[in-house]
C-alpha positions in Angstrom: 39.3 29.7 -21.1 36.5 28.7 -19.0 36.8 28.0 -15.4 34.9 27.7 -12.2 34.2 30.1 -9.3 32.8 29.2 -6.0 31.1 31.6 -3.9 28.1 32.0 -1.6 25.2 34.4 -1.9 22.2 35.3 0.0 18.7 35.0 -0.8 18.5 38.5 -1.5 20.9 38.5 -4.2 18.7 35.4 -6.0 16.0 38.2 -5.7 17.9 41.3 -7.1 18.7 39.2 -10.1 15.3 38.3 -10.7 14.2 41.8 -10.4 17.1 43.1 -12.6 16.2 40.3 -15.1 19.5 39.1 -15.3 18.3 35.5 -14.1 17.6 32.8 -16.6 15.8 30.5 -14.6 14.8 27.8 -17.3 17.0 27.4 -20.0 16.1 25.0 -22.6 17.7 21.8 -21.6 16.1 21.8 -17.9 13.1 19.8 -16.7 9.9 22.0 -16.0 8.7 22.5 -12.6 8.4 19.0 -11.0 8.1 19.7 -7.3 5.3 19.2 -5.0 3.9 22.1 -2.9 4.8 20.4 0.4 8.6 19.9 -0.9 8.2 23.7 -1.6 7.0 24.5 1.9 9.7 22.6 3.5 12.9 24.1 1.5 11.3 27.0 3.2 11.6 25.7 6.3 15.3 24.5 5.6 16.2 28.2 5.2 14.1 29.5 8.2 15.9 27.0 10.3 19.1 27.8 8.9 20.2 24.6 7.6 22.6 24.4 4.7 21.3 23.3 1.4 23.4 21.5 -1.3 25.3 24.0 -4.3 23.4 25.3 -6.9 25.0 25.3 -10.3 25.2 28.6 -12.4 26.5 29.6 -15.6 27.6 33.8 -15.6 28.3 35.4 -18.8 28.8 39.1 -19.5 26.1 41.1 -21.7 26.3 44.5 -22.3 28.5 44.8 -19.0 26.1 43.3 -17.1 26.8 39.7 -15.5 23.8 37.8 -16.3 23.4 34.1 -14.7 21.9 30.9 -16.2 20.5 28.1 -13.7 22.2 24.8 -14.5 21.1 22.9 -11.8 18.7 24.2 -8.7 16.0 25.2 -11.0 13.4 23.9 -8.6 14.8 25.6 -5.2 15.5 28.8 -7.0 11.9 29.0 -8.4 10.2 28.2 -4.8 12.3 30.9 -3.1 11.3 33.5 -5.8 7.8 32.4 -5.4 7.8 32.4 -1.6 9.3 36.0 -1.6 6.9 37.1 -4.0 3.6 35.7 -1.6 3.0 32.6 -4.3 2.3 30.4 -1.3 2.0 30.1 2.5 3.7 27.7 5.5 1.0 25.5 5.1 1.6 21.7 6.2 3.5 19.7 6.5 5.2 22.7 8.2 4.1 23.0 11.7 6.7 25.9 13.0 5.8 29.1 14.7 5.1 30.6 11.4 2.5 28.1 10.2 -0.2 29.7 7.6 2.0 32.8 7.1 3.2 34.5 3.6 6.7 36.0 3.3 5.3 39.5 3.9 3.4 38.3 7.1 6.7 37.0 8.8 8.4 39.5 11.4 10.9 41.7 10.1 13.8 40.1 11.8 12.5 37.0 10.3 12.3 38.1 6.8 15.9 39.8 7.4 16.9 36.5 8.2 15.5 34.9 5.6 17.1 37.1 2.9 20.5 36.8 4.5 20.4 33.1 4.0 23.6 32.2 2.3 23.6 29.7 -0.7 26.5 28.3 -2.1 26.8 28.6 -5.9 29.3 27.1 -8.5 29.6 29.6 -11.2 30.8 28.7 -14.5 32.6 30.9 -16.4 33.2 31.6 -20.2 31.2 28.5 -21.0 29.6 27.6 -24.4 26.4 26.4 -24.4 27.5 23.0 -25.4 29.8 23.0 -22.2 26.6 24.2 -19.9 24.4 20.8 -21.4 27.7 18.7 -20.8 27.8 20.2 -17.3 23.9 19.7 -16.8 24.6 15.8 -17.8 27.6 15.1 -15.6 25.6 16.7 -12.8 22.5 14.4 -13.2 23.7 11.2 -15.0 25.4 10.0 -11.9 23.0 10.9 -9.4 20.3 8.1 -8.3 17.0 9.4 -8.7 15.1 9.3 -5.4 12.3 7.2 -5.0 8.8 8.3 -4.6 9.3 7.2 -1.0 12.5 8.7 -0.3 11.0 12.2 -1.7 8.2 11.7 0.9 10.7 11.4 3.7 12.2 14.7 2.5 8.5 16.4 1.8 6.4 14.8 4.5 8.0 14.8 7.9 5.7 14.2 10.7 3.3 11.7 12.5 2.2 9.6 9.6 6.1 8.8 8.6 6.9 8.2 11.9 3.9 5.7 12.4 5.0 4.3 9.0 9.0 3.9 10.4 7.6 2.0 13.6 5.7 -0.9 11.7 8.5 -1.0 9.0 10.9 -2.6 11.6 8.0 -4.4 13.6 9.6 -7.6 14.9 6.8 -9.9 13.3 7.2 -8.2 9.8 10.9 -9.2 9.9 10.2 -13.2 11.2 8.0 -13.3 8.0 10.6 -11.8 5.8 7.9 -9.7 4.4 11.0 -7.1 3.1 14.5 -7.9 1.3 17.4 -5.9 2.0 16.8 -4.1 -1.4 13.2 -3.0 -0.4 14.9 -1.5 3.1 17.7 0.3 1.3 15.2 2.5 -0.8 12.4 2.9 1.5 9.9 0.8 0.0 9.3 -1.1 3.6 8.3 2.0 4.8 6.4 2.8 1.9 4.3 -0.4 2.5 3.6 0.6 5.6 2.2 3.5 5.2 -0.1 2.0 2.5 -1.2 -0.5 5.3 -2.0 2.4 7.5 -3.7 4.2 5.0 -5.8 1.3 4.1 -6.9 0.9 8.4 -7.7 4.6 8.0 -9.8 4.5 4.9 -9.9 1.1 3.4 -8.2 -0.1 0.2 -6.5 2.6 -1.4 -4.9 3.1 -4.8 -1.2 3.4 -4.6 -0.6 5.6 -7.3 -3.5 8.4 -6.7 -3.6 8.7 -2.5 -0.4 8.2 -0.5 1.0 11.7 -1.0 -2.1 13.1 0.3 -2.0 10.7 3.5 1.3 11.8 4.5 0.1 15.6 4.0 -3.1 15.5 6.0 -1.5 13.0 8.9 1.9 14.8 9.3 0.3 16.5 12.6 -1.8 13.1 13.6 -4.6 13.8 16.2 -3.1 11.7 18.9 -6.4 9.5 19.8 -6.8 8.9 16.2 -3.4 7.8 15.7 -3.5 5.5 18.8 -6.8 3.7 17.5 -5.4 3.0 14.3 -2.1 1.5 15.9 -4.1 -0.5 18.3 -6.1 -1.9 15.2 -2.8 -2.5 13.3 -1.4 -4.3 16.7 -4.6 -6.4 16.5 -4.2 -7.5 13.1 -0.7 -8.8 13.5 -1.7 -10.5 16.6 -4.3 -12.3 15.1 -1.9 -13.2 12.0 0.2 -14.7 14.9 -2.6 -16.6 16.0 -3.7 -17.9 12.7 -0.2 -18.7 11.1 1.1 -20.8 14.3 4.8 -21.8 13.4 4.1 -25.3 14.0 1.0 -25.4 12.5 1.1 -23.0 9.2 3.9 -20.8 8.8 3.2 -17.5 7.5 6.9 -17.4 6.3 6.3 -20.6 4.1 3.0 -19.4 2.7 1.8 -16.9 -0.2 0.5 -14.7 2.6 3.9 -13.4 3.2 3.9 -11.6 -0.2 3.0 -8.1 -0.4 -0.1 -8.3 -2.3 -1.7 -11.0 -0.1 -0.6 -9.5 3.1 -2.2 -6.1 2.4 -5.6 -7.9 1.5 -5.3 -10.0 4.4 -4.4 -7.3 6.8 -7.5 -5.5 5.9 -9.8 -8.4 5.6 -8.9 -9.2 9.4 -9.0 -5.5 10.4 -13.1 -5.5 8.8 -14.0 -8.6 10.9 -12.2 -7.3 14.1 -13.5 -3.9 13.6 -16.9 -5.3 13.4 -16.6 -6.9 16.8 -15.4 -10.5 15.6 -12.3 -12.3 17.0 -10.3 -15.3 17.3 -10.8 -15.6 21.0 -11.1 -19.4 22.0 -11.5 -20.3 18.9 -10.0 -23.4 17.2 -7.9 -22.5 14.3 -7.7 -25.9 12.4 -10.3 -25.5 9.7 -9.3 -22.0 8.9 -5.7 -23.2 8.8 -6.7 -25.5 6.2 -8.4 -23.5 4.2 -6.0 -20.8 4.1 -3.8 -24.1 3.0 -6.1 -24.6 0.3 -5.6 -21.2 -1.3 -1.9 -21.4 -0.8 -1.7 -24.7 -2.8 -4.4 -23.6 -5.4 -4.1 -20.1 -6.2 -2.4 -19.5 -9.5 -3.1 -17.7 -13.1 -3.5 -21.1 -14.5 -5.9 -22.9 -12.1 -8.8 -24.4 -13.3 -10.9 -23.1 -10.3 -12.2 -19.6 -11.7 -11.8 -18.0 -7.8 -8.1 -18.8 -7.5 -7.3 -17.9 -11.0 -8.8 -14.3 -10.5 -7.1 -13.9 -7.2 -3.9 -14.7 -8.6 -4.4 -12.3 -11.7 -5.5 -9.7 -9.5 -2.3 -10.0 -7.6 0.0 -9.4 -11.0 -2.2 -7.4 -13.1 -2.9 -3.7 -11.8 -2.2 -5.1 -8.3 -2.1 -2.1 -6.3 -5.3 -0.8 -7.9 -8.0 0.2 -5.7 -10.5 -2.3 -7.7 -8.0 -5.2 -7.7 -7.3 -4.7 -4.0 -10.8 -4.2 -2.7 -11.7 -7.6 -4.3 -8.9 -9.4 -2.8 -9.6 -8.2 0.5 -13.4 -9.2 0.3 -12.4 -12.7 -1.0 -10.4 -13.3 2.1 -12.8 -11.6 4.3 -15.3 -14.5 3.3 -12.9 -17.2 3.8 -12.2 -15.9 7.4 -15.7 -15.3 8.3 -16.4 -19.0 9.0 -14.1 -18.9 11.9 -14.4 -15.0 13.0 -18.2 -14.7 13.0 -19.0 -18.4 13.5 -21.6 -18.1 11.0 -22.4 -19.9 7.6 -21.8 -17.6 4.4 -24.9 -15.5 3.2 -26.2 -14.0 0.1 -23.4 -13.3 -2.7 -20.6 -14.6 0.1 -22.5 -18.1 0.0 -22.8 -18.0 -3.9 -19.0 -18.0 -3.9 -18.3 -20.2 -1.0 -20.6 -22.7 -2.8 -19.2 -22.2 -6.4 -15.6 -22.4 -4.7 -16.1 -25.8 -2.8 -17.8 -27.5 -5.8 -14.6 -26.3 -7.8 -12.4 -27.3 -5.0 -13.8 -30.8 -4.7 -14.2 -31.3 -8.4 -11.0 -29.7 -9.9 -8.1 -31.4 -11.5 -5.5 -29.4 -9.8 -5.1 -31.9 -7.1 -5.4 -29.7 -4.4 -8.0 -31.8 -2.6 -9.3 -35.3 -3.2 -12.6 -35.6 -4.6 -15.0 -35.8 -1.8 -16.1 -39.3 0.2 -19.9 -39.0 0.0 -22.0 -40.1 2.7 -25.1 -38.1 3.3 -25.2 -37.7 7.1 -29.3 -38.1 6.5 -29.4 -41.3 4.7 -25.9 -42.6 5.3 -25.5 -43.6 1.7 -22.2 -42.9 0.0 -23.1 -44.1 -3.7 -25.0 -41.0 -5.0 -22.1 -38.9 -6.4 -24.3 -37.9 -9.2 -27.3 -36.7 -7.0 -28.1 -33.0 -6.3 -26.3 -32.1 -3.2 -26.1 -29.2 -0.5 -23.1 -28.0 1.3 -24.0 -28.3 4.9 -22.5 -28.0 8.5 -23.7 -30.0 11.6 -26.3 -27.7 13.4 -23.6 -27.8 16.6 -20.8 -26.2 14.5 -19.2 -23.0 15.7 -16.7 -22.7 12.5 -17.9 -22.8 9.0 -15.1 -23.4 6.6 -14.7 -25.2 3.5 -12.6 -27.9 5.2 -15.4 -28.8 7.8 -18.2 -28.9 5.4 -20.5 -32.0 4.6 -22.2 -32.7 1.0 -25.8 -33.6 2.0 -28.7 -35.0 -0.4 -30.8 -32.0 -1.3 -34.0 -34.4 -1.1 -32.5 -35.7 2.4 -32.0 -32.5 3.7 -35.8 -30.9 2.8 -37.5 -34.4 3.7 -35.8 -34.1 7.2 -36.5 -30.4 7.6 -32.8 -29.3 8.0 -31.0 -30.8 10.6 -27.8 -29.6 9.0 -27.0 -25.9 8.4 -27.0 -24.9 4.8 -25.7 -21.5 3.7 -28.1 -18.9 2.4 -27.2 -18.3 -1.2 -28.5 -15.0 -2.7 -29.1 -17.3 -6.1 -31.7 -20.2 -5.5 -30.0 -22.0 -8.3 -26.6 -21.9 -6.9 -27.3 -23.6 -3.7 -27.3 -26.9 -5.0 -24.0 -28.9 -6.0 -24.0 -30.8 -8.8 -21.4 -34.0 -8.6 -22.5 -35.6 -11.9 -19.1 -34.7 -13.2 -17.2 -36.8 -10.7 -17.5 -40.1 -11.8 -15.7 -43.4 -11.1 -12.4 -42.3 -13.0 -12.1 -39.7 -9.9 -13.5 -41.6 -7.1 -10.9 -42.6 -4.9 -12.6 -45.8 -3.5 
């Protein structure tokens, strides 16, 4: 008759079972090795610290008068312990204790003795058939919630990077704009997200799937000065967001910019501009807010405006890839630059700005009324069909879509440019063609 036996065994017993070839670590129903190296290292830290670990499930059976043990649940832990005893790996980061960098054979003799005497609780199944063992394995794992990647990082990579991510996950401004749901906070998605933002501040937009673990490991012991510089930048970004999205003007919580893909891009775009020495100090936010309202109203996968449609698709399809993130950051950087830099766009940014202006004022989306055209040079308003430039008065200090003006190309060239025209990278891009704007769309 099958039964269970619960008993503690020291680490030295596991070593002896293995040396005597009386331990089967990986029966065919177990998973392969899936633990990260950091997880293996931190299990050794648990043992060295004398902290209890959860029970391990074994099956015990007699073979030729000797007891053999088969691992039902606990393969990763037992494999890590045996590999450490055989000097297969050292106590590298995220471990940061007094034995950092040492292998088992390099530990002091009293420490190795303590390690070998560390007691683990076992549940041993006696006289179980192979079918019984599979049923036990299934039951042990079936009703246990799989840990999320972030929950595993919390266990595997304690230290400064996790501490900084925790701090920003509960930042009051992020709570005010309702960036995270209750479900996000329950499974550590909020901390994972802020750790992505910090990674972006350190080294630009990242591919979430590939790089986040390395930041947790590399910055587990974070240089205090560097950490402080990153935190100052993060605080400055949040301060600028509060300035842009004033509650009585354009509350961020009511825009798409409280969504994670948009917030990520906006955060890094603001940081790029601020890190280059530009700021919002003393500047009127009116026109920038209006431009952001255009984006909020118009960005959609079905938009007739190419740039709006592409932005929306990059928020949904492969949204967390480095390529999609870089594109979104650059796009928002170009929108923000008109106020941060106080300069008209140039080069490729000007090309996209001009294209967006033309599409925005000619679209059927109802985002903007077609412009009431009155050239500031000739003061004529009838020539919607004329070739025109996007321009700003030379005294302008903000250069946004919402405070731009259309001027006749021939008037601008004849008057030697009293208005500022963006310097496009493509010469044929600078002229706007309003021939499609006819009487049916003319609000007058």
